[in-house]
C-alpha positions in Angstrom: -47.9 -12.5 45.5 -48.6 -15.5 43.0 -47.8 -15.6 39.5 -44.8 -15.2 37.9 -45.5 -12.0 35.9 -45.7 -8.3 36.9 -48.9 -6.5 37.0 -49.6 -5.6 33.3 -49.6 -1.4 34.3 -46.1 -2.4 35.5 -44.5 -3.5 32.2 -43.2 -1.1 29.6 -45.1 -1.2 26.1 -41.6 -1.2 24.5 -37.9 -1.8 24.9 -34.9 -0.1 23.2 -31.3 -0.5 23.9 -29.3 2.9 24.6 -26.7 3.6 22.2 -24.2 3.0 24.5 -25.9 -0.8 25.4 -26.2 -1.4 21.7 -22.6 -1.0 21.4 -22.0 -4.0 23.7 -24.8 -5.9 22.7 -23.0 -5.8 19.0 -19.6 -6.6 20.7 -21.2 -9.9 22.2 -23.0 -10.7 18.7 -19.9 -10.5 17.0 -18.2 -12.9 19.3 -20.3 -16.0 17.8 -19.6 -17.4 14.6 -22.8 -17.0 11.6 -25.5 -19.0 12.8 -24.4 -19.0 16.1 -25.7 -15.6 17.9 -28.1 -17.1 20.0 -25.4 -18.1 22.1 -25.4 -14.6 23.2 -28.8 -14.1 25.1 -27.5 -14.5 28.5 -25.1 -11.5 28.1 -27.9 -9.4 26.1 -30.4 -10.3 28.8 -27.6 -9.0 31.4 -27.4 -5.8 29.6 -30.8 -5.1 29.3 -31.3 -6.0 32.6 -28.3 -3.2 33.5 -30.1 -0.7 31.5 -33.3 -1.1 33.3 -31.9 -0.6 37.1 -31.7 -4.4 37.6 -35.2 -5.2 36.2 -35.6 -7.3 32.6 -39.2 -6.4 31.3 -40.8 -8.5 28.9 -40.4 -5.8 26.0 -36.7 -6.3 26.3 -37.4 -10.0 26.4 -39.2 -9.9 23.4 -36.6 -7.3 21.4 -33.8 -9.8 22.5 -35.7 -12.8 20.9 -36.4 -10.9 17.7 -32.6 -9.6 17.7 -31.5 -13.1 17.8 -34.5 -14.9 16.0 -35.4 -17.1 18.9 -38.8 -17.4 20.9 -38.6 -15.1 23.6 -39.9 -17.4 26.5 
């Protein structure tokens, strides 16, 4: 298989953290001082990946980028 992206039909149209995952997200973001919340990006990506059974959809990456006010790439 060539290319770095999964086929579009595999990618979900949207992503939303569960209440349990969102509680974890909030705890991680709270660890960082104001203006440094982007430092939580790796833990948030991990939480999203675990929520999705070990797979990280692009929609989750976009949501996290929006949450942390950073590009999704």
